[in-house]
C-alpha positions in Angstrom: -32.2 -83.7 91.1 -33.2 -82.8 87.5 -36.7 -81.8 88.8 -35.0 -79.4 91.2 -33.1 -77.7 88.4 -36.1 -77.7 86.1 -37.9 -75.4 88.6 -34.9 -73.1 88.9 -33.7 -71.9 85.5 -31.5 -69.3 87.2 -29.6 -72.0 88.9 -29.1 -73.9 85.7 -27.6 -70.7 84.2 -25.4 -70.1 87.2 -24.0 -73.6 87.1 -23.4 -73.5 83.3 -21.4 -70.3 83.6 -19.5 -71.7 86.6 -18.8 -75.0 84.7 -17.4 -73.1 81.7 -15.1 -70.9 84.0 -13.8 -74.1 85.6 -13.2 -75.6 82.2 -11.1 -72.5 81.2 -9.3 -72.7 84.6 -8.4 -76.4 84.0 -7.4 -75.9 80.4 -5.1 -73.0 81.5 -3.6 -75.1 84.3 -2.9 -77.9 81.9 -1.3 -75.6 79.3 0.9 -73.7 81.8 1.4 -76.5 84.4 0.4 -74.2 87.3 -2.9 -73.0 88.6 -4.0 -69.4 87.8 -7.0 -68.7 90.0 -7.6 -65.3 88.3 -9.0 -67.2 85.4 -12.0 -68.1 87.6 -13.1 -64.5 87.7 -11.7 -63.1 84.4 -13.6 -62.3 81.2 -12.8 -63.4 77.7 -11.3 -66.6 76.4 -12.7 -69.9 75.0 -15.5 -70.6 75.5 -17.7 -67.7 76.7 -19.1 -68.3 80.1 -21.5 -65.4 79.7 -22.9 -67.0 76.5 -23.1 -70.4 78.3 -25.0 -68.8 81.2 -27.5 -66.8 79.2 -28.2 -69.7 76.7 -28.7 -72.1 79.6 -31.1 -69.7 81.2 -33.0 -69.2 77.9 -33.1 -72.9 77.1 -34.3 -73.8 80.6 -37.0 -71.2 80.5 -38.1 -72.5 77.0 -38.2 -76.0 78.3 -40.2 -75.0 81.4 -42.5 -72.3 80.1 -42.6 -73.2 76.4 -40.7 -71.8 73.4 -43.6 -69.5 72.5 -44.0 -67.9 75.9 -43.4 -64.2 76.5 -40.8 -65.1 79.2 -38.8 -67.1 76.7 -39.0 -64.2 74.2 -37.7 -61.8 76.8 -34.9 -64.1 77.9 -33.9 -64.8 74.2 -33.8 -61.0 73.5 -31.5 -60.3 76.4 -29.3 -63.3 75.6 -28.8 -62.0 72.1 -27.8 -58.6 73.6 -25.3 -60.2 75.9 -23.7 -62.2 73.1 -23.6 -59.3 70.7 -22.0 -57.2 73.4 -19.4 -59.8 74.1 -18.3 -59.9 70.4 -18.7 -56.2 69.8 -18.2 -53.6 72.4 -16.2 -55.6 75.0 -14.0 -57.2 72.3 -13.2 -53.8 70.7 -12.4 -52.3 74.2 -9.9 -55.1 74.7 -8.3 -54.5 71.3 -8.1 -50.8 72.2 -6.4 -51.7 75.5 -3.8 -53.7 73.7 -3.0 -50.7 71.4 -2.8 -48.4 74.4 -0.5 -50.8 76.3 1.8 -50.9 73.3 1.9 -47.1 73.0 2.6 -46.7 76.8 5.4 -49.3 76.5 7.0 -47.6 73.6 6.7 -44.0 74.6 7.3 -44.3 78.3 9.8 -47.1 78.1 12.3 -45.4 80.5 9.6 -43.8 82.8 7.5 -46.9 83.5 7.4 -47.8 87.2 7.9 -51.4 88.2 4.6 -53.2 88.8 2.6 -50.5 87.1 -0.7 -51.9 86.1 -1.5 -52.5 82.4 -4.9 -52.2 80.9 -6.8 -55.5 80.7 -6.7 -56.7 77.1 -8.8 -59.9 77.2 -12.3 -58.5 77.7 -14.5 -59.8 74.9 -14.9 -62.8 72.7 -14.5 -63.9 69.1 -17.7 -65.1 67.5 -16.5 -68.7 67.8 -15.9 -68.4 71.5 -19.5 -67.0 71.9 -20.9 -69.8 69.7 -19.1 -72.6 71.6 -20.3 -71.0 75.0 -23.9 -70.8 73.7 -23.8 -74.5 72.6 -22.4 -75.6 76.0 -25.1 -73.6 77.8 -27.9 -75.2 75.7 -26.5 -78.7 76.2 -26.2 -78.1 79.9 -29.8 -76.9 80.2 -31.1 -79.8 78.2 -29.0 -82.3 80.4 -30.5 -80.8 83.6 -34.1 -80.5 82.2 -36.6 -82.7 84.1 -37.7 -85.8 82.2 -40.8 -85.5 80.2 -43.7 -87.3 81.9 
């Protein structure tokens, strides 16, 4: 089975991201004593599944193609962009959504319709969430790497 994953770095990345989302789902279920299936497709939270996926992909490519290969370099570059975006742009957009939701709540308190949708606040990640996700992705890729012959 490990040989099969070793030839498919994209599958290693997909499974790493899925595993982290399932971990978040189970942690939320344990915390609230009820399942919240929206967690499986939501962004944000501890750990970052995006970081886990891109780091699993980059690690799997490095193990397969070599850590000095051009493909590893390209994958590393895009992984860093994804992780930077998660802690920068998406996190700031989430913080702005929280402010806008508060303003709407305060200004339109008597005019708000029942069930009106609020802006999504949990979009990005803290640096720690990204770091933990990255570490899990690397560990996942190393665990699925084919044995050295």
